[in-house]
PDB file of N, CA, C and O in Angstrom:
ATOM      1  N   MET A   1    -109.992 116.341  -5.084  1.00  0.00           N
ATOM      2  CA  MET A   1    -109.497 115.075  -4.693  1.00  0.00           C
ATOM      3  C   MET A   1    -109.276 114.657  -6.057  1.00  0.00           C
ATOM      4  O   MET A   1    -110.396 114.490  -6.539  1.00  0.00           O
ATOM      5  N   ASN A   2    -108.313 114.382  -6.994  1.00  0.00           N
ATOM      6  CA  ASN A   2    -108.012 113.715  -8.193  1.00  0.00           C
ATOM      7  C   ASN A   2    -107.540 112.115  -8.251  1.00  0.00           C
ATOM      8  O   ASN A   2    -107.419 111.305  -9.170  1.00  0.00           O
ATOM      9  N   GLU A   3    -107.378 112.076  -7.106  1.00  0.00           N
ATOM     10  CA  GLU A   3    -106.934 110.317  -6.521  1.00  0.00           C
ATOM     11  C   GLU A   3    -108.203 109.540  -6.967  1.00  0.00           C
ATOM     12  O   GLU A   3    -109.348 109.862  -6.650  1.00  0.00           O
ATOM     13  N   ARG A   4    -107.732 108.073  -8.035  1.00  0.00           N
ATOM     14  CA  ARG A   4    -108.763 107.533  -7.826  1.00  0.00           C
ATOM     15  C   ARG A   4    -108.506 106.191  -6.890  1.00  0.00           C
ATOM     16  O   ARG A   4    -107.408 105.691  -6.646  1.00  0.00           O
ATOM     17  N   THR A   5    -109.745 105.756  -6.450  1.00  0.00           N
ATOM     18  CA  THR A   5    -110.232 104.793  -5.451  1.00  0.00           C
ATOM     19  C   THR A   5    -109.824 103.704  -6.206  1.00  0.00           C
ATOM     20  O   THR A   5    -110.151 103.642  -7.391  1.00  0.00           O
ATOM     21  N   PHE A   6    -108.609 102.125  -5.259  1.00  0.00           N
ATOM     22  CA  PHE A   6    -108.617 101.468  -5.916  1.00  0.00           C
ATOM     23  C   PHE A   6    -109.098 100.459  -4.102  1.00  0.00           C
ATOM     24  O   PHE A   6    -108.462 100.609  -3.059  1.00  0.00           O
ATOM     25  N   ILE A   7    -110.025  99.763  -4.232  1.00  0.00           N
ATOM     26  CA  ILE A   7    -110.372  98.893  -3.691  1.00  0.00           C
ATOM     27  C   ILE A   7    -109.907  97.720  -3.684  1.00  0.00           C
ATOM     28  O   ILE A   7    -110.552  97.390  -4.679  1.00  0.00           O
ATOM     29  N   ASP A   8    -109.230  96.605  -3.376  1.00  0.00           N
ATOM     30  CA  ASP A   8    -108.509  95.456  -3.374  1.00  0.00           C
ATOM     31  C   ASP A   8    -109.573  94.314  -3.673  1.00  0.00           C
ATOM     32  O   ASP A   8    -109.917  93.754  -2.632  1.00  0.00           O
ATOM     33  N   PRO A   9    -110.235  93.780  -4.909  1.00  0.00           N
ATOM     34  CA  PRO A   9    -111.386  92.677  -4.645  1.00  0.00           C
ATOM     35  C   PRO A   9    -111.004  91.510  -4.020  1.00  0.00           C
ATOM     36  O   PRO A   9    -111.958  90.999  -3.433  1.00  0.00           O
ATOM     37  N   GLU A  10    -109.961  90.884  -3.919  1.00  0.00           N
ATOM     38  CA  GLU A  10    -110.219  90.033  -2.810  1.00  0.00           C
ATOM     39  C   GLU A  10    -109.967  89.932  -1.584  1.00  0.00           C
ATOM     40  O   GLU A  10    -109.861  88.913  -0.902  1.00  0.00           O
ATOM     41  N   LYS A  11    -109.840  91.335  -1.213  1.00  0.00           N
ATOM     42  CA  LYS A  11    -110.083  91.881   0.520  1.00  0.00           C
ATOM     43  C   LYS A  11    -111.904  91.922   0.723  1.00  0.00           C
ATOM     44  O   LYS A  11    -112.662  91.288   1.457  1.00  0.00           O
ATOM     45  N   PHE A  12    -112.153  93.128  -0.446  1.00  0.00           N
ATOM     46  CA  PHE A  12    -113.314  92.870  -0.159  1.00  0.00           C
ATOM     47  C   PHE A  12    -114.649  92.116  -0.624  1.00  0.00           C
ATOM     48  O   PHE A  12    -115.864  92.267  -0.505  1.00  0.00           O
ATOM     49  N   ALA A  13    -113.619  91.087  -1.309  1.00  0.00           N
ATOM     50  CA  ALA A  13    -114.773  89.732  -1.852  1.00  0.00           C
ATOM     51  C   ALA A  13    -115.015  88.904  -0.257  1.00  0.00           C
ATOM     52  O   ALA A  13    -116.022  88.696   0.420  1.00  0.00           O
ATOM     53  N   LEU A  14    -113.688  88.604  -0.094  1.00  0.00           N
ATOM     54  CA  LEU A  14    -113.392  88.270   1.702  1.00  0.00           C
ATOM     55  C   LEU A  14    -114.571  88.545   2.880  1.00  0.00           C
ATOM     56  O   LEU A  14    -115.197  87.846   3.677  1.00  0.00           O
ATOM     57  N   SER A  15    -114.508  89.947   2.527  1.00  0.00           N
ATOM     58  CA  SER A  15    -115.333  90.589   3.835  1.00  0.00           C
ATOM     59  C   SER A  15    -116.449  90.257   3.328  1.00  0.00           C
ATOM     60  O   SER A  15    -117.109  89.775   4.248  1.00  0.00           O
ATOM     61  N   PHE A  16    -117.296  90.235   1.962  1.00  0.00           N
ATOM     62  CA  PHE A  16    -118.592  90.520   1.837  1.00  0.00           C
ATOM     63  C   PHE A  16    -119.083  88.831   2.270  1.00  0.00           C
ATOM     64  O   PHE A  16    -119.872  88.334   3.073  1.00  0.00           O
ATOM     65  N   ALA A  17    -118.155  88.342   1.274  1.00  0.00           N
ATOM     66  CA  ALA A  17    -118.916  86.784   1.928  1.00  0.00           C
ATOM     67  C   ALA A  17    -118.823  85.977   2.994  1.00  0.00           C
ATOM     68  O   ALA A  17    -119.413  84.901   3.086  1.00  0.00           O
ATOM     69  N   LYS A  18    -117.901  86.576   4.046  1.00  0.00           N
ATOM     70  CA  LYS A  18    -118.167  85.841   5.155  1.00  0.00           C
ATOM     71  C   LYS A  18    -119.152  87.213   5.905  1.00  0.00           C
ATOM     72  O   LYS A  18    -119.746  86.735   6.872  1.00  0.00           O
ATOM     73  N   SER A  19    -119.383  88.269   5.791  1.00  0.00           N
ATOM     74  CA  SER A  19    -120.723  89.031   6.223  1.00  0.00           C
ATOM     75  C   SER A  19    -121.728  87.880   5.357  1.00  0.00           C
ATOM     76  O   SER A  19    -121.927  86.946   6.133  1.00  0.00           O
ATOM     77  N   ALA A  20    -122.116  87.740   4.615  1.00  0.00           N
ATOM     78  CA  ALA A  20    -122.664  87.168   3.255  1.00  0.00           C
ATOM     79  C   ALA A  20    -123.220  85.803   4.132  1.00  0.00           C
ATOM     80  O   ALA A  20    -124.423  85.632   4.327  1.00  0.00           O
ATOM     81  N   LEU A  21    -121.929  84.638   4.751  1.00  0.00           N
ATOM     82  CA  LEU A  21    -122.646  83.994   5.582  1.00  0.00           C
ATOM     83  C   LEU A  21    -123.390  83.561   6.723  1.00  0.00           C
ATOM     84  O   LEU A  21    -124.213  82.695   7.017  1.00  0.00           O
ATOM     85  N   ILE A  22    -122.362  85.135   7.591  1.00  0.00           N
ATOM     86  CA  ILE A  22    -123.158  84.946   9.143  1.00  0.00           C
ATOM     87  C   ILE A  22    -124.646  85.873   9.106  1.00  0.00           C
ATOM     88  O   ILE A  22    -125.369  85.722  10.091  1.00  0.00           O
ATOM     89  N   LYS A  23    -125.020  86.607   8.262  1.00  0.00           N
ATOM     90  CA  LYS A  23    -126.475  86.782   7.941  1.00  0.00           C
ATOM     91  C   LYS A  23    -127.332  85.795   7.105  1.00  0.00           C
ATOM     92  O   LYS A  23    -128.401  86.200   6.649  1.00  0.00           O
ATOM     93  N   ASN A  24    -126.925  84.530   6.878  1.00  0.00           N
ATOM     94  CA  ASN A  24    -127.345  83.571   5.699  1.00  0.00           C
ATOM     95  C   ASN A  24    -128.032  83.934   5.106  1.00  0.00           C
ATOM     96  O   ASN A  24    -129.233  83.836   5.355  1.00  0.00           O
ATOM     97  N   VAL A  25    -127.383  84.710   3.701  1.00  0.00           N
ATOM     98  CA  VAL A  25    -128.060  85.443   2.905  1.00  0.00           C
ATOM     99  C   VAL A  25    -128.550  84.492   1.849  1.00  0.00           C
ATOM    100  O   VAL A  25    -127.782  83.549   1.656  1.00  0.00           O
ATOM    101  N   SER A  26    -129.574  84.510   1.162  1.00  0.00           N
ATOM    102  CA  SER A  26    -130.344  83.920  -0.089  1.00  0.00           C
ATOM    103  C   SER A  26    -128.892  83.879  -1.174  1.00  0.00           C
ATOM    104  O   SER A  26    -127.915  84.615  -1.032  1.00  0.00           O
ATOM    105  N   ASN A  27    -129.062  82.809  -2.273  1.00  0.00           N
ATOM    106  CA  ASN A  27    -128.488  82.966  -3.227  1.00  0.00           C
ATOM    107  C   ASN A  27    -129.185  84.263  -4.043  1.00  0.00           C
ATOM    108  O   ASN A  27    -128.613  85.152  -4.674  1.00  0.00           O
ATOM    109  N   GLU A  28    -130.776  84.033  -3.782  1.00  0.00           N
ATOM    110  CA  GLU A  28    -131.123  85.126  -4.553  1.00  0.00           C
ATOM    111  C   GLU A  28    -131.020  87.078  -4.204  1.00  0.00           C
ATOM    112  O   GLU A  28    -131.533  88.083  -4.696  1.00  0.00           O
ATOM    113  N   GLU A  29    -130.389  86.881  -3.479  1.00  0.00           N
ATOM    114  CA  GLU A  29    -130.140  88.003  -2.630  1.00  0.00           C
ATOM    115  C   GLU A  29    -128.636  88.772  -2.753  1.00  0.00           C
ATOM    116  O   GLU A  29    -128.282  89.805  -2.184  1.00  0.00           O
ATOM    117  N   LEU A  30    -128.071  88.141  -3.448  1.00  0.00           N
ATOM    118  CA  LEU A  30    -126.075  87.936  -3.379  1.00  0.00           C
ATOM    119  C   LEU A  30    -126.232  89.184  -3.739  1.00  0.00           C
ATOM    120  O   LEU A  30    -126.298  90.077  -2.894  1.00  0.00           O
ATOM    121  N   THR A  31    -126.295  89.368  -4.771  1.00  0.00           N
ATOM    122  CA  THR A  31    -126.212  90.137  -5.387  1.00  0.00           C
ATOM    123  C   THR A  31    -126.582  91.548  -5.416  1.00  0.00           C
ATOM    124  O   THR A  31    -125.914  92.256  -6.169  1.00  0.00           O
ATOM    125  N   LYS A  32    -127.561  92.119  -4.712  1.00  0.00           N
ATOM    126  CA  LYS A  32    -128.283  92.998  -4.150  1.00  0.00           C
ATOM    127  C   LYS A  32    -127.798  93.584  -2.867  1.00  0.00           C
ATOM    128  O   LYS A  32    -127.904  94.764  -2.536  1.00  0.00           O
ATOM    129  N   ASN A  33    -127.174  92.476  -2.086  1.00  0.00           N
ATOM    130  CA  ASN A  33    -126.615  92.214  -0.673  1.00  0.00           C
ATOM    131  C   ASN A  33    -125.298  93.267  -1.078  1.00  0.00           C
ATOM    132  O   ASN A  33    -125.125  94.407  -0.645  1.00  0.00           O
ATOM    133  N   ALA A  34    -124.612  92.662  -1.850  1.00  0.00           N
ATOM    134  CA  ALA A  34    -123.246  93.040  -2.110  1.00  0.00           C
ATOM    135  C   ALA A  34    -123.199  94.594  -2.819  1.00  0.00           C
ATOM    136  O   ALA A  34    -122.352  95.458  -2.592  1.00  0.00           O
ATOM    137  N   LYS A  35    -124.087  94.665  -3.524  1.00  0.00           N
ATOM    138  CA  LYS A  35    -123.927  96.681  -4.115  1.00  0.00           C
ATOM    139  C   LYS A  35    -124.534  97.330  -2.490  1.00  0.00           C
ATOM    140  O   LYS A  35    -124.406  98.539  -2.294  1.00  0.00           O
ATOM    141  N   LYS A  36    -124.949  96.761  -1.783  1.00  0.00           N
ATOM    142  CA  LYS A  36    -125.512  97.373  -0.262  1.00  0.00           C
ATOM    143  C   LYS A  36    -124.152  97.638   0.315  1.00  0.00           C
ATOM    144  O   LYS A  36    -123.773  98.736   0.723  1.00  0.00           O
ATOM    145  N   PHE A  37    -123.215  96.145   0.308  1.00  0.00           N
ATOM    146  CA  PHE A  37    -122.124  96.168   1.275  1.00  0.00           C
ATOM    147  C   PHE A  37    -121.129  97.608   0.121  1.00  0.00           C
ATOM    148  O   PHE A  37    -120.910  98.768   0.470  1.00  0.00           O
ATOM    149  N   LEU A  38    -120.807  97.067  -0.972  1.00  0.00           N
ATOM    150  CA  LEU A  38    -120.027  97.844  -1.963  1.00  0.00           C
ATOM    151  C   LEU A  38    -120.619  99.361  -1.140  1.00  0.00           C
ATOM    152  O   LEU A  38    -120.088 100.021  -0.247  1.00  0.00           O
ATOM    153  N   LEU A  39    -121.721  99.523  -1.757  1.00  0.00           N
ATOM    154  CA  LEU A  39    -122.438 101.630  -1.261  1.00  0.00           C
ATOM    155  C   LEU A  39    -121.886 101.764   0.251  1.00  0.00           C
ATOM    156  O   LEU A  39    -121.163 102.711   0.562  1.00  0.00           O
ATOM    157  N   SER A  40    -122.279 100.724   1.213  1.00  0.00           N
ATOM    158  CA  SER A  40    -121.994 101.009   2.593  1.00  0.00           C
ATOM    159  C   SER A  40    -120.356 101.231   3.187  1.00  0.00           C
ATOM    160  O   SER A  40    -120.000 101.979   4.098  1.00  0.00           O
ATOM    161  N   TYR A  41    -119.292 100.075   2.121  1.00  0.00           N
ATOM    162  CA  TYR A  41    -118.374 100.581   2.070  1.00  0.00           C
ATOM    163  C   TYR A  41    -117.252 101.971   1.660  1.00  0.00           C
ATOM    164  O   TYR A  41    -116.235 102.346   2.242  1.00  0.00           O
ATOM    165  N   LEU A  42    -117.895 102.470   0.498  1.00  0.00           N
ATOM    166  CA  LEU A  42    -117.505 103.589  -0.073  1.00  0.00           C
ATOM    167  C   LEU A  42    -118.343 104.582   0.332  1.00  0.00           C
ATOM    168  O   LEU A  42    -117.919 105.708   0.071  1.00  0.00           O
ATOM    169  N   THR A  43    -119.282 104.537   0.827  1.00  0.00           N
ATOM    170  CA  THR A  43    -119.774 105.793   1.857  1.00  0.00           C
ATOM    171  C   THR A  43    -118.952 106.517   2.859  1.00  0.00           C
ATOM    172  O   THR A  43    -118.521 107.650   3.072  1.00  0.00           O
ATOM    173  N   ALA A  44    -118.933 104.768   3.616  1.00  0.00           N
ATOM    174  CA  ALA A  44    -117.779 105.325   4.945  1.00  0.00           C
ATOM    175  C   ALA A  44    -116.526 105.865   4.777  1.00  0.00           C
ATOM    176  O   ALA A  44    -116.050 106.594   5.647  1.00  0.00           O
ATOM    177  N   TYR A  45    -115.714 105.503   3.398  1.00  0.00           N
ATOM    178  CA  TYR A  45    -114.919 105.184   2.745  1.00  0.00           C
ATOM    179  C   TYR A  45    -114.558 106.866   2.927  1.00  0.00           C
ATOM    180  O   TYR A  45    -113.758 107.434   3.671  1.00  0.00           O
ATOM    181  N   TYR A  46    -115.441 107.345   1.987  1.00  0.00           N
ATOM    182  CA  TYR A  46    -115.503 109.141   1.338  1.00  0.00           C
ATOM    183  C   TYR A  46    -115.542 110.222   2.598  1.00  0.00           C
ATOM    184  O   TYR A  46    -114.838 111.215   2.781  1.00  0.00           O
ATOM    185  N   LEU A  47    -116.799 109.582   3.534  1.00  0.00           N
ATOM    186  CA  LEU A  47    -117.213 110.469   4.704  1.00  0.00           C
ATOM    187  C   LEU A  47    -115.884 110.567   5.537  1.00  0.00           C
ATOM    188  O   LEU A  47    -115.476 111.650   5.957  1.00  0.00           O
ATOM    189  N   THR A  48    -115.183 109.294   5.769  1.00  0.00           N
ATOM    190  CA  THR A  48    -113.548 109.571   6.779  1.00  0.00           C
ATOM    191  C   THR A  48    -112.649 110.056   5.993  1.00  0.00           C
ATOM    192  O   THR A  48    -111.744 110.447   6.730  1.00  0.00           O
ATOM    193  N   ILE A  49    -112.226 110.368   4.289  1.00  0.00           N
ATOM    194  CA  ILE A  49    -111.826 111.144   3.748  1.00  0.00           C
ATOM    195  C   ILE A  49    -111.685 112.640   4.154  1.00  0.00           C
ATOM    196  O   ILE A  49    -110.716 113.383   4.311  1.00  0.00           O
ATOM    197  N   ASP A  50    -113.334 112.822   4.288  1.00  0.00           N
ATOM    198  CA  ASP A  50    -113.875 113.982   3.818  1.00  0.00           C
ATOM    199  C   ASP A  50    -113.476 114.616   5.244  1.00  0.00           C
ATOM    200  O   ASP A  50    -113.135 115.797   5.319  1.00  0.00           O
ATOM    201  N   PHE A  51    -113.540 113.684   6.492  1.00  0.00           N
ATOM    202  CA  PHE A  51    -113.497 114.195   8.281  1.00  0.00           C
ATOM    203  C   PHE A  51    -112.260 114.594   8.056  1.00  0.00           C
ATOM    204  O   PHE A  51    -111.950 115.783   8.125  1.00  0.00           O
ATOM    205  N   ASN A  52    -111.331 113.549   7.732  1.00  0.00           N
ATOM    206  CA  ASN A  52    -110.092 114.271   8.265  1.00  0.00           C
ATOM    207  C   ASN A  52    -109.156 115.613   7.129  1.00  0.00           C
ATOM    208  O   ASN A  52    -107.954 115.775   7.341  1.00  0.00           O
ATOM    209  N   SER A  53    -109.666 116.220   6.314  1.00  0.00           N
ATOM    210  CA  SER A  53    -109.247 116.623   5.733  1.00  0.00           C
ATOM    211  C   SER A  53    -110.028 117.900   5.910  1.00  0.00           C
ATOM    212  O   SER A  53    -109.489 118.945   5.546  1.00  0.00           O
ATOM    213  N   ILE A  54    -111.427 117.937   6.508  1.00  0.00           N
ATOM    214  CA  ILE A  54    -111.649 118.995   7.286  1.00  0.00           C
ATOM    215  C   ILE A  54    -110.736 119.430   8.690  1.00  0.00           C
ATOM    216  O   ILE A  54    -110.310 120.512   9.093  1.00  0.00           O
ATOM    217  N   GLU A  55    -110.650 117.856   9.283  1.00  0.00           N
ATOM    218  CA  GLU A  55    -109.601 118.459  10.774  1.00  0.00           C
ATOM    219  C   GLU A  55    -108.124 118.858  10.824  1.00  0.00           C
ATOM    220  O   GLU A  55    -107.395 119.304  11.710  1.00  0.00           O
ATOM    221  N   ARG A  56    -107.892 118.397   9.031  1.00  0.00           N
ATOM    222  CA  ARG A  56    -106.816 118.824   9.137  1.00  0.00           C
ATOM    223  C   ARG A  56    -107.044 119.806   8.797  1.00  0.00           C
ATOM    224  O   ARG A  56    -107.510 120.035   9.914  1.00  0.00           O
ATOM    225  N   GLU A  57    -107.228 120.959   8.153  1.00  0.00           N
ATOM    226  CA  GLU A  57    -107.388 122.025   7.963  1.00  0.00           C
ATOM    227  C   GLU A  57    -108.120 123.157   8.635  1.00  0.00           C
ATOM    228  O   GLU A  57    -108.096 124.333   8.274  1.00  0.00           O
ATOM    229  N   ASN A  58    -109.045 122.442  10.081  1.00  0.00           N
ATOM    230  CA  ASN A  58    -109.349 123.568  11.133  1.00  0.00           C
ATOM    231  C   ASN A  58    -108.710 123.297  12.314  1.00  0.00           C
ATOM    232  O   ASN A  58    -108.809 124.113  13.230  1.00  0.00           O
ATOM    233  N   PHE A  59    -107.744 121.783  12.527  1.00  0.00           N
ATOM    234  CA  PHE A  59    -106.771 121.690  13.681  1.00  0.00           C
ATOM    235  C   PHE A  59    -105.804 121.638  13.615  1.00  0.00           C
ATOM    236  O   PHE A  59    -105.135 121.641  14.648  1.00  0.00           O
ATOM    237  N   ASN A  60    -105.006 121.539  11.946  1.00  0.00           N
ATOM    238  CA  ASN A  60    -103.279 121.761  12.370  1.00  0.00           C
ATOM    239  C   ASN A  60    -103.445 122.623  11.353  1.00  0.00           C
ATOM    240  O   ASN A  60    -102.402 122.275  10.797  1.00  0.00           O
ATOM    241  N   SER A  61    -103.909 123.533  10.565  1.00  0.00           N
ATOM    242  CA  SER A  61    -103.879 125.043  10.065  1.00  0.00           C
ATOM    243  C   SER A  61    -102.594 125.628  11.022  1.00  0.00           C
ATOM    244  O   SER A  61    -102.785 125.506  12.232  1.00  0.00           O
ATOM    245  N   LYS A  62    -101.399 126.206  10.637  1.00  0.00           N
ATOM    246  CA  LYS A  62    -100.721 127.567  11.080  1.00  0.00           C
ATOM    247  C   LYS A  62    -101.109 128.550  11.036  1.00  0.00           C
ATOM    248  O   LYS A  62    -100.710 129.398  11.834  1.00  0.00           O
ATOM    249  N   ASN A  63    -102.129 128.861  10.001  1.00  0.00           N
ATOM    250  CA  ASN A  63    -103.088 129.999  10.446  1.00  0.00           C
ATOM    251  C   ASN A  63    -104.250 130.145  11.767  1.00  0.00           C
ATOM    252  O   ASN A  63    -104.868 131.150  12.119  1.00  0.00           O
ATOM    253  N   THR A  64    -104.281 128.967  12.249  1.00  0.00           N
ATOM    254  CA  THR A  64    -105.599 128.562  13.090  1.00  0.00           C
ATOM    255  C   THR A  64    -105.079 128.847  14.760  1.00  0.00           C
ATOM    256  O   THR A  64    -103.855 128.857  14.887  1.00  0.00           O
ATOM    257  N   LYS A  65    -105.740 129.034  15.798  1.00  0.00           N
ATOM    258  CA  LYS A  65    -104.874 128.936  16.757  1.00  0.00           C
ATOM    259  C   LYS A  65    -105.047 127.005  16.375  1.00  0.00           C
ATOM    260  O   LYS A  65    -105.393 126.239  15.475  1.00  0.00           O
ATOM    261  N   GLN A  66    -104.581 127.012  17.625  1.00  0.00           N
ATOM    262  CA  GLN A  66    -104.141 124.795  17.949  1.00  0.00           C
ATOM    263  C   GLN A  66    -105.313 124.472  18.608  1.00  0.00           C
ATOM    264  O   GLN A  66    -105.895 125.478  19.014  1.00  0.00           O
ATOM    265  N   PHE A  67    -105.900 123.366  18.872  1.00  0.00           N
ATOM    266  CA  PHE A  67    -106.808 122.873  19.519  1.00  0.00           C
ATOM    267  C   PHE A  67    -106.438 123.517  21.280  1.00  0.00           C
ATOM    268  O   PHE A  67    -107.108 124.363  21.873  1.00  0.00           O
ATOM    269  N   GLU A  68    -105.290 122.864  21.762  1.00  0.00           N
ATOM    270  CA  GLU A  68    -105.066 122.942  23.168  1.00  0.00           C
ATOM    271  C   GLU A  68    -105.201 124.898  23.547  1.00  0.00           C
ATOM    272  O   GLU A  68    -105.534 125.259  24.675  1.00  0.00           O
ATOM    273  N   ASP A  69    -105.007 125.541  22.853  1.00  0.00           N
ATOM    274  CA  ASP A  69    -104.479 126.070  23.064  1.00  0.00           C
ATOM    275  C   ASP A  69    -105.890 127.202  22.749  1.00  0.00           C
ATOM    276  O   ASP A  69    -105.826 128.429  22.672  1.00  0.00           O
ATOM    277  N   MET A  70    -106.866 126.506  22.637  1.00  0.00           N
ATOM    278  CA  MET A  70    -108.351 127.269  22.688  1.00  0.00           C
ATOM    279  C   MET A  70    -109.402 127.441  24.091  1.00  0.00           C
ATOM    280  O   MET A  70    -109.768 126.549  24.856  1.00  0.00           O
ATOM    281  N   THR A  71    -109.651 128.545  24.117  1.00  0.00           N
ATOM    282  CA  THR A  71    -110.982 128.574  25.170  1.00  0.00           C
ATOM    283  C   THR A  71    -112.132 127.584  24.888  1.00  0.00           C
ATOM    284  O   THR A  71    -112.377 127.280  23.721  1.00  0.00           O
ATOM    285  N   PHE A  72    -112.715 127.163  25.719  1.00  0.00           N
ATOM    286  CA  PHE A  72    -113.953 126.263  25.574  1.00  0.00           C
ATOM    287  C   PHE A  72    -114.954 126.767  24.500  1.00  0.00           C
ATOM    288  O   PHE A  72    -115.522 126.204  23.565  1.00  0.00           O
ATOM    289  N   GLU A  73    -114.959 128.052  24.986  1.00  0.00           N
ATOM    290  CA  GLU A  73    -115.938 128.583  23.934  1.00  0.00           C
ATOM    291  C   GLU A  73    -115.624 128.782  22.583  1.00  0.00           C
ATOM    292  O   GLU A  73    -116.535 128.920  21.767  1.00  0.00           O
ATOM    293  N   GLU A  74    -114.299 128.821  22.203  1.00  0.00           N
ATOM    294  CA  GLU A  74    -113.816 129.311  21.092  1.00  0.00           C
ATOM    295  C   GLU A  74    -114.085 127.597  19.945  1.00  0.00           C
ATOM    296  O   GLU A  74    -114.477 127.495  18.783  1.00  0.00           O
ATOM    297  N   LEU A  75    -113.576 126.312  21.157  1.00  0.00           N
ATOM    298  CA  LEU A  75    -113.708 125.766  20.698  1.00  0.00           C
ATOM    299  C   LEU A  75    -115.153 124.937  20.585  1.00  0.00           C
ATOM    300  O   LEU A  75    -114.916 123.818  20.132  1.00  0.00           O
ATOM    301  N   LEU A  76    -116.060 125.060  20.756  1.00  0.00           N
ATOM    302  CA  LEU A  76    -117.568 125.337  20.836  1.00  0.00           C
ATOM    303  C   LEU A  76    -118.121 125.815  19.212  1.00  0.00           C
ATOM    304  O   LEU A  76    -118.769 125.264  18.321  1.00  0.00           O
ATOM    305  N   ASN A  77    -117.391 127.299  19.425  1.00  0.00           N
ATOM    306  CA  ASN A  77    -117.647 127.979  18.440  1.00  0.00           C
ATOM    307  C   ASN A  77    -117.260 127.222  16.908  1.00  0.00           C
ATOM    308  O   ASN A  77    -117.920 127.289  15.871  1.00  0.00           O
ATOM    309  N   ARG A  78    -115.984 126.500  17.146  1.00  0.00           N
ATOM    310  CA  ARG A  78    -114.772 125.704  15.839  1.00  0.00           C
ATOM    311  C   ARG A  78    -115.889 124.336  15.738  1.00  0.00           C
ATOM    312  O   ARG A  78    -115.784 123.680  14.701  1.00  0.00           O
ATOM    313  N   VAL A  79    -116.989 123.854  16.794  1.00  0.00           N
ATOM    314  CA  VAL A  79    -116.668 122.594  16.449  1.00  0.00           C
ATOM    315  C   VAL A  79    -118.837 123.042  15.731  1.00  0.00           C
ATOM    316  O   VAL A  79    -119.302 122.265  14.898  1.00  0.00           O
ATOM    317  N   GLY A  80    -119.284 123.648  15.981  1.00  0.00           N
ATOM    318  CA  GLY A  80    -120.387 124.447  15.277  1.00  0.00           C
ATOM    319  C   GLY A  80    -120.449 124.562  14.054  1.00  0.00           C
ATOM    320  O   GLY A  80    -121.347 124.081  13.363  1.00  0.00           O
ATOM    321  N   LYS A  81    -119.198 125.421  13.515  1.00  0.00           N
ATOM    322  CA  LYS A  81    -118.398 125.839  12.626  1.00  0.00           C
ATOM    323  C   LYS A  81    -118.736 124.548  11.549  1.00  0.00           C
ATOM    324  O   LYS A  81    -119.552 124.513  10.628  1.00  0.00           O
ATOM    325  N   LEU A  82    -117.663 123.373  12.093  1.00  0.00           N
ATOM    326  CA  LEU A  82    -117.618 122.191  11.678  1.00  0.00           C
ATOM    327  C   LEU A  82    -118.547 121.665  11.440  1.00  0.00           C
ATOM    328  O   LEU A  82    -118.528 121.157  10.319  1.00  0.00           O
ATOM    329  N   ASN A  83    -119.755 121.472  12.191  1.00  0.00           N
ATOM    330  CA  ASN A  83    -121.158 121.148  11.914  1.00  0.00           C
ATOM    331  C   ASN A  83    -122.312 121.467  11.019  1.00  0.00           C
ATOM    332  O   ASN A  83    -123.468 121.052  10.948  1.00  0.00           O
ATOM    333  N   LYS A  84    -121.427 122.566  10.196  1.00  0.00           N
ATOM    334  CA  LYS A  84    -122.335 123.353   9.378  1.00  0.00           C
ATOM    335  C   LYS A  84    -121.822 122.443   7.306  1.00  0.00           C
ATOM    336  O   LYS A  84    -122.394 122.570   6.224  1.00  0.00           O
ATOM    337  N   TYR A  85    -120.696 121.731   7.670  1.00  0.00           N
ATOM    338  CA  TYR A  85    -120.498 121.041   5.972  1.00  0.00           C
ATOM    339  C   TYR A  85    -121.266 120.279   6.183  1.00  0.00           C
ATOM    340  O   TYR A  85    -121.576 119.459   5.318  1.00  0.00           O
TER     341      TYR A  85
END
């Protein structure tokens, strides 16, 4: 993946600020919690990209059998292989 990630600072800051208010985060903990929030965001973001890529490779490829054409056993085997990633 050669594309750069851009996070809209305003949207991110608003989301974090709302979360911090709900959790009643102290001023001393704001930076620490903002870093955790950003780490959570980026982790979820990249896991989603990885998942979408794996799904595209395994279920939309013209070289493989399509999901709806698989037997239950074939589907179980395919899912088993995906869990090894």
